[in-house]
PARO-255260 format. One record per atom (N, C-alpha, C, CB): x, y, z. Coordinates in steps of 0.05 Angstrom, whole numbers, plus 32768, in hexadecimal, padded with zeros to 4 digits. Glycine has a CB too. Example, Ala and Ser with C-alpha at 12.3 -4.5 7.8 and 13.67 -1.06 7.14 Angstrom:
2
81087F8E809C80F67FA6809C81087FBE809C80E27FA780B581017FD3808E81117FEB808F81028001809D811A7FF48072
//
This chain:
519
823376D78268822C76E38282821876D28291822176FF827E821976D182AB820576C282BA81E976CD82B5820A76C382D881D576BB82B581BA76C482B081B076D582C781A776AB82AC819D76E682C1819076F782D5817376EE82D88192771582CE816876F382F0814C76ED82F5813B770382E8814776EB8313812176FE82E58110771282D88110772E82E580F3770882D88115772F830081167749830C81317756830B810E774783298144774882FD815E775482F98173774B830C815C777182FA816C773C83218180773283348190771B83288173772A834E81A87718833181B87702832781AC76E8833081D57703833281AE76D4831F81A276BA832581AE76AF833F81A776A6830E819D76A2834E81A67697836881BD76848364818F7688837681D17688837681E87676837481FD767E836081E0765B836E81F976958353820C769E833F822776A3834C820276B78330823C769B833E825776A18348825C76BF8343826D76908339826D76CB8354827176E88351828076EE8336828276F383688276770283288285770C8311829D771B831A8272771E82FF829A772B832F82B0773A833A82B57731835782AA7759833A82CF772C835D82D67722837782F07730838082D97703837882ED7743839283057751839D830C774483B782FF777083A18326773D83BA832F772F83D28346773E83DF8337771283CB8341774A83F58355775884058363776F83F6836A7745840D8354777C83E5835F779183D4836777AA83E5834C779A83BD837F77B483E1838877CC83EF839877DE83DC839877C58407839977F783E283AA780A83D483B7781D83E78399781A83BE83D2781E83E683E1782E83F983F0784483EA83F5781D840983EF785C83F583FE787383EB8411787B840183EB788B83E3842B787483FE843E7879841484377868842C843F7896841B843378758443842C7866845B840E7865845F84397873847383FF7872844D83E27873845183D3785F843F83D8788F844A83C27850844B83B1783D843C8397784B843583AB7823844D83937851841B837A785D8412836578478410837E786A83F7836D782E840D835B7818840C8369780084198353781183EE835B77F2842A836977DD843A835777C4843E837277E78455836177AE84348355779484398337779384328359778C84568330779B841A8314779D8412830C77838402830E77B6840182F77776840C82EB776083FD82D1776983F282E77747841082CB776183D982B1776783CD82AC775283B782B1778483C18296774483B9828E773083A582737737839B828F771383B082707739838082567740837482517731835B8255775F836F82397726835782337718833F822B772A8328821D770383448229771F8310821D772D82FA8200773282FF8221771E82DF81F4774682F381D8774B82F681D17757831181C9773282F381E37768831C81DE7774833681E77791833581EE7765834D81D877A2834481E077BD834981EB77BE836581C977D28345820577C38368821377C38382821C77DF8389822B77AF8381821077EB839D8216780683A5822F780783B681FF781383B48240781B83B28258782083C38253783A83D18272782183B28253783983EC824E785183FC82667857840E8234784E840D8268786F8416827D787784298280789584298297786A8421828A78A0843F828F78BD844082A578C4842D829678C5845D82A878DE842882BE78E7841782D978DE842282BE7905841482EA78D28411830378C8841A830278AC8425830F78DA842F82EB789E842382E87883842E82F6786E841D82CB787C843182FC78748404830A786183F282FA785883DB8312784A840282E2786383D682D1785A83C082DE785F83A582B6786983C182E8787883A182F5787E8387830E786E838382FB789C8385831D786A8399833678598397832F783D838E8344785983B283197832839A831178178392830A7816837482F9780E83A382FB782A836A82F4782B834E830D782F833D82E1784283488321783E8346833A78428337834978278335834B78578344834A7818834B835777FE834A834977EC8336835777F18366832E77EB8338831F77DA8327832177E28309830177DA832F832477FC83048325780682E98341780782DE8319782182E8835577FD82EC837077FD82E2837F781782E3837077F382C68373782B82F18381784582F3839878448306836D785B82FC83957835831C83AB7830832F83AC7812833483A77840834983C47809833B83C877EC834183C477E8835F83E477E2833883B777D3836783B477CE838483CE77C8839183A077B7838983D177CF83AA83E977C983BA83E777AE83C783EE77DF83CE83CF77A483C983CA778A83D783B0777E83CC83C9778D83F683AE776483CF8396775683C78395774F83A9837E776683CE837E774583A1837B773D8385835E7743837B838277208381835C77468361834377498353833E77308343834377638341832677258346831F770D8336830577138326831B76F583498306770B830D82EF770D82FB82E876F182F282F4771F82E382CF76E982F682C676CE82EF82D876B982FB82C576CB82D182E276BE831482F276AB8322831076AB831A82E87690831D831876BC8308833476BD82FF834176D78308833676BA82E1835976D58314836876ED831D837076FD8305838076E5832E836D771783068374772982F18385774082FC835B773482E28395774D82EB83A4776482F383A3777882DB83C2775D82FA839E779182E1839B77A582CC83B377B982CE838077B482CF83C177BC82B883D777CF82B783CD77EB82AE83ED77C582A583B577ED82A583AB7806829A838C7804829883B7780C827E837F781B82958362781B8290835A780B827783577837828E836C780B8263836777FC824A836577DE8250837C78018235837677D48263837477B8826B835977B28278838B77B1827E835077C4828A833777C08297832077C18283833277D682AC832277D3826F830D77D5825B830B77BB824A831177ED8249832277B08244832277978235831677808245833F7790822C83187782825F830C776D827082EE77728274831A776C828B82E37788826982C7778E826B82BF77A0828282B87775826D82D277B0828C82CD77C282A382CD77DF829982E177BE82BA82B877ED829C82B67809829482AF781A82AD82A1780E827E82B9783282AE82B4784482C582AC785F82BC82CD784582D78299786B82C98292788782C68298789582E08273788A82BE82AE78A482DF82B878B082F882AA78CB82FE82D678B482F682AB78D2831782A078EB832182AD7903831282A378EE833F82C77902830F82D57917830182D5791082E382F2791B830B82C5791E82D382C0791782B882D9791982A682AA792982AC82DB7907829382F27906828182EB790C8264830078EA828282D5791B826182CC7923824682DF7938823B82AF792D824682E77935822282F97949821582E8795F8209830B793C81FF82EA7977821382D7798D820C82D9799581EF82DC79A4821D82F0799181E282F2799A81C682E7798781B2830F799F81C082E0796F81BB82D5795A81A982B6795A81AA82E0793F81B082AA794F8196828D794C81968284793581A8828279478179826A793381AD8260791D81BD8267790381B08241792081BF826379008196826978E78188828778E0818A826178E8816B829878F4818782B578EF818982BD78E681A582C57908818082B078F181B982B678E981D582AC78CD81DA82A978FC81E8829578C681D0828A78AB81D5829D789581C9826E78A881C882A8789A81B282B8788681A482D6788C81A582AF7883818882DE789C81B882FA78A481BA830C788C81BD82FE78B781D28320788A81AC8334787481AB8328785A81A0833F786F81C6830E785B819883017844818C82F1784D817382EE783681A082FA7862816682EC786D815082E97859813882FA7887814682D17858812C82CE7847811482DF785180FD82B17845810C82EA783F80EE82FC784680D882F1783D80BD8318783A80DC82F9784C80A882F17844808D8304782E808482F3785C807A82FF7822806C8310780D8061832C7817805D830478038048832F7831805A834A783C805583587846806F834878548041834B7841808583577848809F8350786480A983747846809D83407872809A8338788D80A38321788C80B78331789E808B831C78A380C4830778A580D782EC78A580C9830A78BE80E982DA789280CF82C0789080C382AC78A180D482B7787280C182AB78BB80CF829A78CC80DF827C78C680DC82A078E980D8827478BF80C4825878B980BF824F78A180D0825378B480A18260788C80D08259787480E0825A787B80FE826D785D80D9826D788B8106827078928123825778A2812C828978A38128824E78B4811B823678C48122821E78B28123823278DB810F821B78A081108204788E810F8204787C81288204787D80F5821B7870812E821C785F81468215786E815F823878528148821F7887816182197897817981FB789D817A822978B1817881EF78A5816481D278AB816481C27893816D81CA78B4814881CA787B816381BB7863816A81BE785D818881C6784B815A81D77861819281DC785C81AF81CC786F81C081FA785F81B581CC788981B981BD789D81C9819F789881C881C478B981BF8195789081B08179788B81AE8171787281BD8171788781908182785D81BD817C784481CA8179784881E88192783081C58189785A81F48188785E8211817A7878821981A4785D821C816F788682058161789E820C817278B48217814B7898821E818B78B7820F819D78CC8219819978E5820881BA78C28219819178FB8214818B7914820581A5792381FE81797926821681B3791981EA81CC792581E181CC792881C381E4791481EB81DA793C81B981DE7940819D81F97935819581DB795E819581FB7921818382157916817D8229792A8172821279008168821F7940816682317954815A8238796B816D8224795F8141822C796B8185823179818198824E797F81A2821E798081AF825B799681A48276799781B08273799481CE828579B281A88282798181D9827E797A81F68282799182088291796481FD829579A38202829A79BA8213828379CE821482B279C8820A827079CC8202825A79DE8201824179D48210825279E481E4824279BC821A822B79B18227822F79B1824582257994821D821979AD8254821A79AF827182297998827E81FD79AF827C822E799B8298823B798582A7822A796C82A5823F798E82C4820F796F82A881FE795882A68200794B828B81E1796082AB8203795B827582067950825B8220794182588204796582468235794B8263824F793E8262824F7924827282667950826C823F79238288823C790B8297822F78F58286822B791082B0821B78FD8276820D78EA8264822078E1824E81F478F78259823278F28245824578E98231825778D3823C825779018228825F78D68255827078C18261826078A78263827978CA827E824778A9826A82377890826D823378848251821B78978279822E7894823D822C788A82228245787C8219822478A0820E825C7887821F8276787B82188278785F8225828D788D82218271785D823F82727844824D825F782F8240826C7847826B82477838823982337826822D823B781D821182187833822D824D782C82048254782581E98268780E81E78260783D81DB8274780781FE828877F181FF827C77D78207829F77F98212828A77C18203828177A7820B828677A38229828F779081FB827577AF8239827A77B18256826B779C8265827177CD8260827877908279826C777C828B8269778882A7827D7763828C827B779A82AE827977A782C8827A77C582C38290779E82DB826677D482CC826577F182C8826577FE82E3824B77F982B78279780F82E8827C781D83018273783A82FD8299781C830D82607844830C8255785F830A825B786E83238237785E8303826B78828322827378928339826378AC8339829178988339824F78AE834B823D78C5834D823178CC8333824C78DD8359822478BA8324821B78C08309820378D38309821378A782FB81F478D5831E81DC78E5831E81DF7900832C81C578D6832B81F87907833281FC791F834381F179398337821A7922834881F2793B831C81E87953830F81D2794E82FB82007961830181C4793882FF81AE793182EC8194793B82F781AD791382E78182794282E58167794982EE8158793082F68157795782D78140793383018131791C8309812B790A82F18116792483168123791682DB811D790682C3813678F782B98112791782AD814D790582B9816678F882AF816F78E282C3817C790D82AC816B78E782DC817378D382F0816178BA82ED817078DE830C814778BF82E9813578A882E5813C789882CC811878B282E3814478A782B7814C7899829E8166788982A3815078AD82888178789582B28191788782B9818B786D82C781A4789982C98178786F82DB8171785782EA8164784282D8815F785E83018155784B82C48149783882B18160782982A281377847829D81747839829A818B782D828C81997819829E819F78438283819D782082B881AB780E82CB819B77F482CE81AE781C82E6818177F782D1817077DE82D3817177CD82BA815377E682DA817177DA82A3817277CC8289818D77BD8287816F77E0827281A377CA828E81BD77BD828D81BF77A682A181D377D1829181B377AA82B881B2779582CD81A4777C82C281A5779F82E7818D778082B5817F776A82A9818F775B829481647773829E81A1776A828681B2775F827281CA774F827F81BD7774826081CC7751829981E1774282A781FA775182AE81E9772B829681F9776C82AB8210777C82B48211777F82D28210779782A68228778182DD822C778982F9823177A782F9824477798306822177B58309822277D2830B822D77D98327820777DF8306824377E78328824D77F283428245780F8343826D77EF83448235781683578228783083578231784083708209782D835782407855836B8249786783818237787F83838267786F837D822C7884839A821B789C839D821B78A583BA81FE78968394821678BF83BE821278C983D981F478CC83E0822178E383DD81E378C783CC81C678CB83D081BA78B083D881B978D583B681B478AE83F181AC789483FC8192788A83F181AA7895841A8180789D83E98167789483DD816C788583C3815578AC83D88182788B83B58188787D839C8191786083A2819E788C838D819E785C83B881A7784183BF818F782F83C281B7784283D9817B783883D08163782783D58152782483BC8153783283EB8154783883A981457837839181517824837C814178528385816C7823837A817878168363818A77FE836B8188782A8354819477FD838381A877E9838A819D77D0839681BD77F5839D81AA77B9839081A3779F839D81B2779B83B781A87788838981CC77A183B681DD779E83CD81ED77B883D181F0778683CA81F977BB83E9820877D383EF822177CB83FF81F777E883FD823777D883F8825077D58408825777F18412826777C883F7825E77F3842B8266780D84378283780C843E82547814845082927821843682AE7824843D82B1783B845182BF7829842482C37838846382CA784F847582E7784D847B82B9784D849082F57864847683127865847A8321784F846C831878648498831878498453832578368442831F781984478342783A8446830E7813845B830877F7846282EA77F2845E831177F0847E82E377D9845882C777D2845682BB77CE847282C377B8844582A577DC8477829977DA8492827D77CE8491829877F6849F827277CB8479825777BF8477825377B5845B824177D3847F8244779E8458823A7795843F822077868444824F77838430820C778C843481F2777F843781DF7787842181E67785845281C7777B842181B37782840D81A5779C8416819F776B8409819B77AA8403818C77C3840A817277BD8418818777D383F0816877A48414814F779C842281547798843F814477838415816D779484478173778D8463817D77A48474818877778464818277BB8468818E77D18476817D77EA847381AB77D6846C817E77FB8488816F781484878181782C84828160781884A181757842847B8184785A847581967863848C81717871846E818B786384A4819B786C84BB81B3785A84C08189786C84D481AF784084BC81C5782E84C181DC783384AC81BC781084BF81D47838849381E8783D847F81F87857848681DB7840846381EA786B848F81F778848496820B788084AD81E3789A849D8203787084C18215786B84D8822D785C84CE8206785B84ED822A784984BC8241783A84B28254784D84A28239782384A0824878608494825878728483826978858493824678818471825E789184A7826C78A784B58274789F84D2825B78BF84B7826B788784DB8273787E84F682617888850C828E788684FB824C78988505823A78A28519822078A9850B824678BA8529820B78AE851B81F178B5850F81F178D1850481DA78B1852481E678D484EC81E578EF84DF81CA78F084D181FC78F384CA81BD790884D281A5790C84C381AD791584A78192792284D081A87903849281B279098477819D791A846881B878F08469818879238474817579348466817F79518467815979318472817679608454817E797D84538172798A846C8174798A843A8183799A847A817879A98490816679BF8485819079B584A1815279C78495814079DC848C814E79F7848B812879DE849F81457A08847881507A23847681487A32848F81467A31845D81567A498495814D7A5A84AB812F7A6084A9815E7A7384AC81227A6484BF81057A6684BF80FC7A7E84AE80FB7A6984DB81087A9584B181007AAC84A181197ABB849880EE7ABF84B281187AC68480812D7AD6847681297AF3847E81307AD48457813E7B028482813C7B1E8488812D7B2C847281587B2B848E81197B3C847881097B48846381107B65845E80EB7B47846A81217B72846F81267B8E846C81387B95845581327B98848581517B8A845581647B918440815F7B7F842881817B8D844A81647B8A841081607B7B83F881797B7E83E681477B8583E9817E7B6983D881937B6983C481857B6483A981A97B5383CA81887B768397817B7B74837C81917B6F8368816B7B8D8375818E7B5A835881A17B52834481947B52832981AD7B35834A81A07B61831681977B6182FB81AC7B5582E9818F7B7D82F281A47B4382D881B67B3782C481AC7B4082A981B77B1882C681BD7B4E829A81B67B59828081C77B4B826A81B97B77827F81BA7B45825481C87B3B823D81BB7B45822481C97B1C823E81CB7B4A821081BF7B5581F781AF7B4081E881D67B5F81E581B47B2681ED81A87B1181DE818D7B0881EA81BA7AFA81DB81897B0D820481727B03821181657B19822281787AEB8223814B7B178229813F7B2B823B814E7B2A825681217B25823F81507B418263815D7B41827E814D7B32829281627B5E8287815B7B2682A5814F7B1882BB81547B2882D4815A7AFA82BE81407B2C82E481437B3B82FD813D7B28831481307B5382FE81507B278327814E7B14833E81507B25835781647AFE833D813C7B228369813C7B30838281427B1D839981217B3F838781567B2383A9815D7B1383C0815B7B2483D9817A7B0883BD815A7B1883F0815A7B26840981717B1B841A813F7B228418817B7B2D842B81907B24843D81857B0D844E819A7B3B844F81967AF98452818E7AE38463817B7ACF845681827AED847C81787AD1843C81667AC0842D81757AAB841D81537AD1841B816A7A93841C81757A7E840B81617A7A83F4817A7A63841B81697A8083DC81587A7D83C481627A6783B381567A9883B481507A5483AD81587A3E839C81527A44837F81497A2583A481647A3B836D815F7A3C8350815A7A20834781777A49834081417A1A8340813979FF8338813279FE831A812279F58348813179E68310812979E282F4813679C882EA813279F982E3813379C482D0813D79AD82C3815A79B182BA812C79A582AB816A799C82B98185799E82AF818479A882928194798282B0819579BD828C819479C98272818279E18271818C79B6825D817479E78288816179FD8288816E7A18828D814D79F8829D81887A19829281967A338295819A7A3C82B181867A47828781977A2A82C5819C7A3282E181B97A3A82E581957A1B82F481CC7A2A82DB81E87A3182DE81EF7A4982CE81FA7A1982D581E47A4C82B681E97A6482A581E17A7D82B481DA7A62828A81CA7A7D82C181C17A9482D081D27A9882E881A47A9082D881D97A8382F681EA7A85830E82057A92830781EE7A6A831C82117A8982F1822B7A9382E982297AB182E282367A8382D282137AB982D582107AD582CE820E7AE782E781F77AD982BD82027ADC82FC82007AEC8315821C7AF2832081F07ADC832982307AE28319824B7AE5832582607AEE831182537ACB833282577AFA82FB826A7B0582E782797AF182D7827D7B1682F6826F7AD882D5827D7AC382C682747AC182A982797AA982D582627AD282A1825A7AD3828582647AED827A823B7AD0828182797AEC826982867B05826082747B168250829F7AFE8250825F7B0B8244824D7B1A823282387B29824282417B08821E82357B24825C82207B31826B822C7B3D8284820A7B1D8272821D7B4E829182257B5982AA820E7B5782BE822E7B7682A782147B5282D782007B5182EC82017B6B82FB82057B3982FF81EB7B7A82FB81EA7B94830881DE7B90832481D97BA882F881ED7B97833981E47B93835481DD7BAE836181FA7B85836581C87BAD837181C17BC3838481BF7BB6839F81A77BD2837C81D17BBD83B181D17BB183CC81CD7BC783E081EC7BA283D281B67BC683EE81AF7BDA840281B07BF683F681C27BD8841A81BF7C08840281C07C2383F881D97C2983E881BF7C37840F81E87C1483E182007C1783D181F97C2083B582117BFD83D1820C7C2D83A882087C34838C82087C1A837C821E7C47838281F87C18836781F77BFF835782137BFA834B81E37C028340821A7BE1834882337BDA833C822F7BC2832982497BD3835182407BC08315823E7BAB830182547B978305823D7BB682E5824E7B7D830482627B68830782657B5B82EB82597B53831C827D7B5C82E082827B5082C682997B3C82C682887B6682B282A47B3782DE82B97B2382E082B97B1782FC82D57B3082DA82C57B00830082C67AF4831B82D57B06832E82D47AD9831982EA7B14832482F97B26833682E87B3C834183117B32832782D87B48832F82C67B5D833882B17B52834C82B77B6A832182A87B3A834682947B2E8358829F7B2A8374828A7B13834C82B77B1E837682C37B19839082C87B32839F82DD7B09838D82D17B48839182D67B61839F82BC7B6B83AC82E07B76838A82A57B67839F828C7B7083AA827E7B5C83BC82797B788393828B7B4583C1827F7B3183D2826B7B1F83C582727B3E83E9826D7B1C83AA825C7B0A839B826C7AF2839482507B18838082657ADB839F82777AC3839E82677AAC839182817ABB83BA82757A9E837F82697A88837082777A6D8377826A7A8D835282677A59837E82717A3E838282697A2D836A82667A32839D827D7A26835A82787A198340826D79FD834382917A1A832F825E79F4832F825579D8832E826A79C58323823B79D6831E827E79D08314829179C0830682AD79C58311829179C582E882B479B8832782CD79BD833582E579B7832482CE79AE834F82E379A3831282FA799A8302830079AF82ED82F5797F82F682EC79B882DF82F079C982C882F779E682D082D979C982B682E779F282E282EC7A0E82E982EA7A14830682D77A1F82DA82F17A00831782F17A058333830C7A02834182DE79F38340831A79ED833C833279E6834B834C79EC833B833279CA8353836179F38349837C79F3833E838879D98346838D7A0C8348838579C58334838879A9833D83A479A3834783827998832683B979B1833D83D479AA834583DE79BB835D83E779AF832D83CD79CE836683D479DE837D83CB79D0839683C879FA837B83D679D983AD83CF79CD83C783B379D383CF83E379D783DC83A979C283E1838F79C683ED838B79E283F8838979B18402839F79EB8408839D7A058414839D7A1B83FF83B57A09842783AD7A1983EA83AE7A2D83D683937A2F83C783C47A2883C283867A1983C2836C7A1983B683577A2683C7836379FD83AF83587A2083E183437A2B83F383477A4983F683457A1D840E835F7A5383F583647A7083FA83647A8183E0837F7A738407835E7A7583C983627A8383B083517A9C83AD835B7A708399833A7A9D83BA83287AB483B7832C7AC883CE830B7AAC83B6833F7AC483E083437AD583F783607ADC83FB83377AC98410836F7ADE83E5838C7AE383E783937AFD83F483997AE183CC83817B1183F283867B2B83FE838A7B29841C83707B3D83F8837E7B15842983807B128446839A7B04844F83687B04845183A67AF6843C83BD7AE5844583D77AEC843783B77AC8844083D67AFF842483EE7B07841583F87B22841E83E97B0783F684127B26841E841E7B3F842484327B46840E842C7B3F8440842D7B5D8401843E7B6583EB843F7B4F83D5845B7B6B83F584287B4283D184277B2F83BC84317B1383C384357B3883A4843A7B1083DC84457AF683E484327AE983F884627AFA83F1842B7AD083F384197AC1840484287AB5841C840A7AAB83F5841F7ABB8434842B7AAF844C841E7A94845184277AC28464842E7A7F845084237A64845584177A62847184397A4F845184247A6F8484841A7A6E84A083FF7A7C84A2842D7A7B84B383FC7A93849583E37AA2849683CD7A93848683E67ABE848C83D57A87847083C37A78845F83B77A61846F83D07A6E844683C87A52847D83BF7A3B848C83AC7A4484A383D67A2B849783B37A5A84B083A37A6484C683877A6C84BC83B07A7D84D383857A7584A3836B7A7D8499835B7A65848E836E7A928482836A7A538481835D7A3D847283567A258484836F7A33845C83687A1E849683657A0584A6834A7A0484B6837C7A0284B983427A1A84C483297A1884D383117A1384C283257A3184E483107A1F84AA82FA7A1B849882F979FF848E82FB7A2F8481830F79F48486831079D9847C830A79C48492832B79D2846F831279CB84AA830B79B984C082ED79BA84C5831A79C284D982E179D284C382C479D584C682B579C484B282BC79F284C482C079C3849A82B379B3848482BB7996848582B979BF846982CB798E849882D37972849C82E37967848482BB796184A282F67977847B8307796E846583177956846D83197984845B83197942845C832A792A84608342792D844E831B790F845B835979348459837179388449838A7933845A83737955843D839E7926844F83B67920845E83C5793A846583C8790E844E83C3794E845483D17967845883C4797D844883F07965845183C57996845283BB79AC844383CE79B5842C83B679C4845583E679A9842C83FA79AF841783F9799B8400841679B0842383E97986840383E7797283EE83D7797E83D683DA795883F883DC797583BD83CD798083A683B0797883A983D87975838C839F798B83A28382798783A5837879708393837379A0839F8386796A837D837D7955836C837E79398379838E79548352838E7937838F8391791E839D8379791883B083AA791E83AD8368792B83B48351792783C5833A791983B68347794283D18328790D83C58310790283B982FE791983AF830078F183CE82EB7912839E82DA7927839282CB793783A782C6791A837F82C1792983BB82B2793783D082C3794A83E082A5792383E282DC794283E682EE795483F582F7796B83E38306794483FE82F9796783C982FF797E83B782E8799283B983037974839A82CF798883BB82B8799A83BD82B979AA83D7829E798A83BC82C2799E83EC82C579AC840582D979C3840382CD7999841C82EF79BE83F4830479D383F082F779EB83E1831C79C883E182E779E583CD82DA79FA83BE82C77A0A83D082CB79EF83A682B979FB83E182A67A0983F282B57A1A8406829479F4840182CB7A11841082DC7A21842382E57A3A841582F47A11842D82ED7A3883FB82F67A5083ED82E07A6583EB82FF7A4983D182C77A5B83E582B17A6E83E382AB7A7C83FE82987A5F83DA82AC7A6D841482A67A78842E82BC7A8B843882A27A62844282D57A85843182EB7A96843982EB7AB0842B83057A87843582DC7AB2841482DA7ACC840682C77ADF841382D27AC783E982BA7AD7842982A87AE8843982927AF3842782B77AFE844682817AE2841C826D7AEB840982567AFB841682617AD483FB824C7B0E840682327B1B840D821C7B0D83FD82327B39840782227B0483E582117AF483D582207ADB83CD82067B0383BC82167AC383D582237AAA83CE82127A9A83BB822A7A9A83E8821C7A9483A4820E7A848390821A7A688390820F7A918373820B7A54839982157A39839B82097A288385820F7A2D83B7821A7A1E837382107A0D835D821779F08364821D7A158342820379E0836A820679C48373821A79C2838A820F79B2835B821479CF83A1822879D183B7822F79B683C4821F79E383CC821C79A283C28221798983CF8227797283BB820A798183E1822E797983A382347965838F824C79548398823A797283748247793A8399825D792783A08266792883BD8274792C838F8255793383CF825C793683EB824D792283FC8256795383F5825B79168410824E79018420823A790D8433826378F2842F822A78FC8440821479058450821D79168468820378EE845A8233790F8473823D791F848A8245793B84828255791184978254793D846C825D7957846282457967845782737954844C82327959844B821A79678441820B7975845782087953843282087967846D81FB79738484820A798C848E81F8795F849B8224798A848E823479A28496823179B984838252799A8498823079B38469822C79C88455821179D58458822F79BD843881FC79C5845E81E279D0846381E379E4847A81CD79BA846881F179DC849081F279ED84A782017A0784A0820079DE84BE82177A04849082267A1C848982157A2F8479823F7A14847982067A25846581F57A36845581E07A44846681E77A25843F81D47A35847981C07A41848B81CD7A56849D81B37A2B849C81E57A5184A681F37A6484B881FA7A7E84A8820C7A5884C582027A7B848F82077A92847E81EE7AA3847B82127A8A846381D87A96847681BF7AA5847481B87AB3848E81A87A92846C81BC7AA584A481B77AB184BE81C87ACA84C281BC7A9D84D581E07ACA84B681F27AE184B981EC7AF784A5820F7AD784B581D87AF3849481D07B08848281D97B05846581D97B22848C81E67AEE845F81EF7AEA844381D77AE1843282067AD4844281D57AEC841A81C17AE3840781CC7ACB83F881B87AFA83F481BF7AB483F981C97A9B83EE81B77A9283D781CC7A85840381C37A8C83C081B57A8083AA81C07A6483A681B87A91839081AE7A5083A681B67A3483A481AA7A28838A81AD7A2483BC81BC7A1C837A81B37A0C836381B879EF836B81C37A13834981A379DE836881A679C2836F819479B1835E81A179BD838D819F799B8354818F79878346817F7975835881A079768334818679768372817779668386816079788390818A795E839E81487973838681327984838B8129798383A9811A797D837A812D796C83B68127796B83D28139797D83E2812A794E83DD8153797C83DA8166798E83E7815F79AB83E38182798883DD815879B283CA815279CD83C3813A79D883D3814C79CF83A4812579C883D5810D79D183E4811379D2840280F679BE83DF812479C0840C812979C08429813B79D88431813679A68431814D79E0841F816079F5842581547A118421817879F2841581427A14840E813B7A2F840481237A3B841281357A2E83E781227A568414810A7A64841C80F67A65840581117A80842681007A6683ED80EF7A6583D581007A5B83BE80E37A8183CF80F37A5183A981007A46839280F87A55837980FB7A27838F810B7A5E836A81067A6B8350810B7A56833A81177A84834C80F77A51832A80FA7A3D831581057A4982FC80DE7A2F830F81197A3D82F081287A4882DA81247A3782C181467A4B82E0811E7A4582AB811D7A38829181297A4B827C81007A2F8289813B7A41826B81497A51825781577A69826481357A5B824281627A64827C81717A78828C815F7A90829481887A83827B81457A8C829481327AA0829E81227A9582B5811F7AA98287811A7AA682C781097A9E82DD80EC7A9E82D4810D7AB182F680DF7A8682D680C47A8382CB80B07A7F82E180C37A6D82B880B87A7982F980A57A75830F80B37A78832A80977A5A830D80A47A7F833E80AE7A80835A809C7A6E836B80AE7A9D836580A97A5C837A809B7A49838A80A37A4B83A7809F7A2C838080917A4783BA80997A4883D780A77A2E83DE80807A4C83E980B47A2E83F580C37A1783FF80B07A00840580D37A1D841780967A058407808379F0840C807A79E183F3806A79FC841A808579EA83DC807E79DC83C2808979C083C2808A79EC83AA808179B083AF808A799583AB809D799383938072798283A780AC797D839280BF797A837C80B1797C836180CD795F837E8099796F835F808C796F83458083798C833D8073795D8346807F799E8350807879B98349808F79C7833A807179C9836380A879C1834380BF79CD833580C179C2831980D979C7834580BE79A8831780C1799B82FC80AB79A582E980BF797C82FF809379A782F3807D79B182E2808179CD82D9806279AF82F2808A79DE82EB808F79FA82E480A679FE82D180947A0B82FD80B979EB82D280D179EE82C180CD79E482A580E879DF82CE80B979D382A180B579C7828680A779DB827480A479AE828980B079DC825A80A279ED8246808479E6824580AE79EA822B807379FB8247805779F68247804C79F18263805179DF8235805E79EF8277805579EA829280497A03829E806C79E082A480427A0282B880347A1982C480467A3182C780297A1182DF80617A2D82C380737A4482C580737A5482AB808E7A3B82CC80667A4B829580677A58827C805C7A75827E80577A498267806B7A88827280627AA48271805F7AB0828D80487AA68262806E7AA582A1806C7AB182BC80877ABA82C580607A9C82CF80987AC482B380B27ACD82BC80AE7AE382D180C37AD882A480BD7AE182E680BA7AF482FC80CD7B0C82F880C07AE6831780C37B2382FD80D37B3B82FB80D37B49831680C87B4F82E580EB7B4E832080EF7B5C833980E07B4E835080E67B79833780E07B34835080D57B25836680B67B24836780DF7B30837F80A97B318354808C7B31835480817B16834C80807B478342806B7B0D835880607AF3835180517AF58336804D7AE98367
//
């Protein structure tokens, strides 16, 4: 590998390790990627930016051997290469961690890390002891908080993201592509990830880093390439470009990529009281007000998602007891019951339990509101489109057709479809788990406006977000969660470190579980 300078930059004059020349990918008459050039040396972190549907994932798929380019060529160390499969790309030293995770839930962490490369005994059998030892050494070396024996399906989305990264680090990789790797990581885990990225850069790896969080670009990347509508529209060093300029290149016009402020005041008259009871843990009582946006903050693994799912009947062992205004109390023990009562959940894991991947975009968006578009059990395509199209247009969905399978959309556009489904269910209480995960700055701004408008209309909104700046900017107040219990309440004027401190065992949130909204 070419030598790197002490600060991790590629040595001056280094020939590009990766050289894309006029690369394009066409699906039918549509060019998802067109005439893209990109040259990057070893020992560099190169950010790829673009709005949803700009071609970033397609570019990574071409580079990773998932799809073959329709035009152009890929050169490694000055030699033209062609990949017939991801295995070909891996043998050339290219590893990818995609936004849509490929962890097998029934296998352990160790089995996922060494999948298809398992160590063998002298007799050809699986050497589980060696596999576990190698996994433990790998996780310890990079400080990844994972248990080698844990079943992947039992760990969080953030944990499965770390499994993917560990798998990539276990191979003899020269180019590592990371697609939204920090989307569901806590601040500490993100900082650790960045330490790993810098360490690998110093070792001479080329890192391709896809993110929608612009602050990460300036923190970790040396150079940045921006794609729009499948074409490259900008390339330069992060030292030479400002945040506003990058946003303009991404969306074609100026956009404020900061979270919009929450409505000034929440309605104080009506209250929604939610109780979550479980035989195994003390009950948690959460008080919301109409028109209020309440953030659930804390560390990854602290139980924010567990609590959010219980609020919406997604934990079969517990029930959420609601009292809304003067209505008789009711218990929600299933998603169906929740939707009937206007309790709607926007999942953090669209691939595993959010999307019907082989169904059309329109069918996915309308899945929670079939009562409005079906007659005698038959869905009217005309009525479905009339209901779905305006909402997807409002969220700026990029799709060739509403009849195309949702799996063909980019990750960010899939997130917009899920958000449309939640809004079309006409919620009284909306629980959003990582609502802007994998969404570009333009769509994120629109989602912020939608959340604020729902609150203005009297909807009680609960937001779970790993982006603490986003959480504080959106919320009227933040409830800090640890072990699926509320341990502290903070005002929107709090700082990020206040949330982290309250969420840590032994922090100021210790022994301060809130009951019925009392401080």
